[in-house]
N, C-alpha and C positions, 0 to 999 in steps of 0.2 A: 479806504479802497475806492469809495465813491469819488472822492477828490482826484485820485490818480486816474480813474477812468475818464473823468471829465477833462483832465489834461492830456488824455490819449497816450498815457504811459501804461499800455496794456501788459507788457511783459513783467512789469513791477506788480500789477494786480494779480497776474497769475502766480507770481512767485509768492506774494503775500498769502494768497488763498491757499496754496499748496502747504505753506508752513502752518497755517491755522488748522487745516483739516487734519493734520497729523495729531494735533492736540485735542480738538473738540469738533463735533459736527458744526458744519457751517449753517449759519442763519439763512433764512429765506433771502434777505437782502444780499448777503455775501455770495450765495449761490447764483443769484441773478447777475450780479456784477461780474462774477467768475466767468459765467457762461457768455455774457456779452464780450468780454475780453477774449475768450478762446475763439468766439466767431470772428472778431476783428483780426485775429492773428492767423486765421485760416485753419484752425483746428476744429473743423465743423462737427465731426461725429462726437468729439469730447464735449463740444459746446452744447449740442443736442442733449446729450446725457445729463449735463449739469442743470440746463434750463428745464428739462422734464422734471427733475429733482425739486427745483424751485417752484415749479407750478404745483406739484403734489403738496409741498409744505405751505404753499400760500393758501390752500383750501381751508386750512385750519384757522387763518387769520382774517379778521373783518376789515381788510384794506383793499377796497375795490380798485383804486387807481394802480396799486402795485400789482394786483393780479392781472389787470389789463396790460400793463406794461410787460410783464413776464410773458404772457401768451403772445403778445405781438412781437417780442424778441425771439420767442421760440419759433414763431412762423419764419422769421428771417433766417434763423439757423437751418431750419428744414430746407429753405429755398436755397441757401448757400451750399447745403450738402446734396442739392439736387433731389431731394426727397419731396417732390412737388405735390404729390397726392396728400401728404400729411400737412404740408403748408396750406393747401387749399382747404382742407377740412378745418383747420384752426381758423383761418381767415373768414371762411363762410359763416362760422358760428359767431365770430366777433362782429362781422358785418351786421348779423340779425340782431345781436344784443346791443350794438352801439351804432345805430344808423346815422348818427350825427358826427361820427369820427371820419373825417375825410382821409387821414392817412391810411386807415384800414381799407377804404375803398380803393385807393390808388394801389396798395400793395396786392390786393386781390387780383386786380386787373393785370398787373405785372406778372404774377405768378401763373395765372391762367394763359397769358401770352407765351411765356417761356415754355409752358408744358404743351404748347402747340394746340390749345383750345381756343383758337381765335374766334370762333363764332360765339362761344360762351363769354369770352372776355369782351367782345364787342357789346354783347347785351348788358353786361354789368357796366361797361364804360359809358354807354349812352345813358343808362340810368343815373350814373354819377354825374355826368355832364349837365343833365337836366336838374339835378339837385344842387350842384354847385357850378352854374354857368359861367362864373367869372374866374375859375381856377385855370391857370395856364397849364399846369402839369397835366391835369386830366384831359385838357384840350389836345395837348401834344400826344398823349396816349391814345386818344381816339383816332387822331391822324395817322399814327404809326400802325395802329391795327388795320385801318382802311387801306393803307399802302400795302401791308402784308398779305391782304386778301385781294390786292390788285383791283380795288374799287377806286379807280383813279379820279373820276369826277367828284366823288364824295370826299376823297382825300384832299383834293385841291380846295374844296369848300372848307374842310376842317382846318387845313393849314392857314388859309386866309382868315379864319376865326381866330387862330393862334396869333397872327400878326396884328389883328384889331386889338387883342388883349395885351400884346407885348410887341410893339413895333420894332424893337431891337433884337428879336429873337432870330439870329443869323441861321441856327440849324433849321428852323422852320422855313426860312426863305430858300436854303439850299434844297430842302426836300420838296418845296413848291415848284422849284425848277424842275426837279425829276418828274414830278406829277404831270406838269404840262407837257413835258417831253413825251411821256408815255401816251398822252392824249393827242400828241402831234399838233399841239397848239403853239406854233412857232412864235407868233405875235405875243402870246401871253409869257412864253419864255423870256423874250427879249424885255418885255415891260417889267417882269419881276426882278430881272438882273439890274435894270436901271434903277428901280426903286430900292433895291439892296444897296447899290452904290450911292444913291442920294442919302441913305441911312448911314452908310459907312464908306466914305469916299476913299479911305486908304485900304479897303479890304482887298487883299491880292487875289483871293479866290473869285470873288464877284467880278473884278476887273478882267481877269484872264477868261473866265467863262463868257463874259459879254464879248470880249474880243473874238473868241471862237464863234460865237453866234453871229456877229456881224460879218466875220470873214466867210462864213458859208453863204450868206446873203449876197456879199460883194464878189465872191469868186476867189480862186486860189491866189491871185496876185496880192490880195490883202493879207494873207496869212503871215504872222511872225515866223522867224526862223526856227524858234524854240520856246518852250515855256519858261517864264522868268524863274529865277532861283527863289524869290520869296513866295511865289505860288506853290512850288514844289515842296518847299520846306513847310509852309503853313498847312497844306492840305494833309501831308503825311504826319506832321505833329499831331493834327486833330484826330486821325484815324489809328494812331499807333496802338492804342490799348485793345482795340477790336479787330485790327488788321488781319491777323491770322485766321480768326473766325469767319471774317467776311470773305477772304479768299477761298477758304475751304467751302463755304456755301456756294460760291461761284464756280466750283469745280476747277480750280487753278491747276493747269497741267504742266506748268514749266519745270517744277522740281523733278518730275518723273522723266522729262525729256532730257535733263542734263546728261545722265549716264549714257543714253542712246547717242547723243551728239559726241560725247567724249569717246565712246567706242568707235564711232565713224572715223574719228581722227586718230585712232590707235594710241591715244593717251592711256598710259598704264597707270593703275591705281597703286602705285609703289611708293607713294609718300616722298617724291623727289623733286616736285615742281614748286616754284614760287607762283601762287595762284592769287589773282585779284577777283574778288567778288564786286563788280562795278555796279553800285545801286543795290547794296545788300539788304536794305530795308530792316526788317525784323529778324533777318538771318536764316530764313527758310532754306537757302542754298548751303548753309554751313555743313549740315550733315552729309548731304551727297557729294560735296567737294572735298570734305576732309581726307578722305583715303588717298587723294591724288596729290596732296600738298605736304612739302616740308615746311612751308610758310604759307598761311591763308590769311590775306588782308581783306577786309571789308570797308568800303567807302560809301558814304551817303550823306545827303544834304540835311536830313532830318535827325536832330539830336534824340528826339524821343523814339524814334525808330531804332537808332543805334543802341539806346539803353535796353531795348527788348532783344537785341541781338547778343548780348553778352551771355556767356556760358553756352554758346551754340558752336564752339569749335574754332573760333577765330584767334589767331595770334595777335592781331592788332585791328582796332576799328578807328576810322578817321572820318571826322565830319568835314566834308569839303564838297565843292562843286566838281563834278566828275571830270569835265574837260581840263580844268585847272590842275587837278590831282594828277592826271596822266602826264601833262606836260612837265610837271615837277618831279616825275620819277621815270627818267629815261633809262630804257633798257634794263628794267628791273624784274619783269614778269615773264614766265615761260607760258603762262595761260591767263587770258582774261575772259571772264564769263560775265554777261550783262543780260539778265532776263527781266523783261517787262520794265526796262528803264529807258531805252532809247526811244520808246514811244513818247517820250516828252521833248524829243528833238525832232524838228521837221527836216531841216538841211543837215545831212549826216557827214559831209566831207571834213569838217572840222574835228568832230569827235573821232572819226576813223583815222585821220592823220595823227591825233594825239595818242590813239591806241597803238598805231604802228610805231610811234616814238617810244612807247612804254614797254613794248615787247623786246625781248633780247634774243637775237639770233635769228636767221632764217628758219622758217617752219615753226616758229612760236605761234600759238593758236589764239584766235578770237572766235568766241561763241556767243550769240545773242539771239534775242527774239524781237519781232515787231508785230504789229497789227497790219494785216493786209488790206490794201486799197483796191476795192473791187471796181476797177475801171480798165477799159480796153486800151484806149488811146489817150493817156494823160498828157495834158499841157505842162505839167510839172511833176515832180517826182513824189510828191506827198500830199496829203490833204489834212487840214486842221479840223478835227471833228468837234462837234458840239460838247462832247465829254471833257474837252481841254487837252486831249491827247492827239497823236498824229497817227495816221495810217499811211503806209508806203507802198509804192509800186515796186514789184520785184525787179524790173528791169533797171530802174533807177538805183536800187541798192547794189545790184551787181556791178553796174558801170561804176559807181562810186567807190566800191571796194577796189576794183581794179585800179582805178585812178590813183588811189591812195596806197598802192604797193602791196596788195593782197592777191593771192592765187589759191588754187585748189578750192574754189568757192562752191559750196554746195548748200541747197536749200530744201527744206521740207515744209509742207503745209499741212496744218492740223488745228484743231480747236485749241484756243489759248485759255479762254474762260468764257463765262456768260456776262452779258451787259444787257440791262433792261430786259431780261428774260430770254435773250437771243444768244446763240453761239457767236463768239468772236473768233474769226479766223486768224490763226497766228502764221507767221513766217519764221521758222527756225533756221538759223544760218550758222555755218562753220566756214572758217577761211584760215589761211596761214600767211604769215608775213613772208614776203619775198622781194627783194630789190628795194628801191627807194620810193617814198612817197612823193607825189608831185609838189 
């Protein structure tokens, strides 16, 4: 069983242990391996039960290394089961008994942070960093905690320390950009992005964010018309696993707005429409859109985001650039919904014309959201923000929709989500296809 576990064959470990326990009680080692396998397979309550049994039986055996491993794995099972208090209790005891075990120190900091005990986690993390000053993981944990407590100057210093230890740590560079932005130190933002590109000349994220930074310094005329495909794909592939949790923490409002916007259009939830979720991401719109659709199609540039959208109500999911997909599917959709996606386009006429082409019949509907550009007299219709996204002026959006063959255009203004601790004002639009695009 140990060999099976080492090979990652956890289903086979579970099957073998279940057969064996029907015949004889499991040994301490078997109970331990069984519990680890259950944890890895996501059966957390069963894992806790089995690892608690392993811990009890290990007390009668003089194997200190095995006892330590069992208790450490039990803390992981508690953590996975969100039984944080029990995980902290086990790890605190282990930390006192084994002060030279760095993994225990790291895990204790992690669980304390996850249980929102940031100040306590900071105290433990600082002590661990002092004990192991060359450990990159602890240095990263300290920086993350300082960012969580919005101690931006200290976070920037901690992230700089991470990069001293590991110059190739891309996540630390991106977080350092965020910290300097929160400190409003634009020179440091630019310098950090340039150093990132020096380290990784082909990094699409660093290249795009530096272009945004330089565009803001040079003026609107320097802004690219849209975000490059490789940037969009890379950034969302990186965030796919945590994307839903991050949006939830930012108060993402678009899913709640969809029903309101469709009611405004008198679109019936009768399951009769061919619907496109344009920029579907992890499929957060799947559930609210499903009642309207006879066929629900999702398209996105990020393969990893699409893998998260499976089993969320779509009939098909397509990995493609949005404009190209729309052009390749003329007069196919009764409704196109694009929430928090067109913020990666500055100039909108091309994608609006493609949407007009993909909608079938007059009065087919387009629903989308944008970030609002807070300016009274714009020289252009959009601004390229330091975030790498675009904000748009309402007058430009309306004029472009009309020019591209849309009418019955309505717009509402409301908070879209938070960014850097502040509300991002969103523009929620509805329009109908009418006539021909220019």
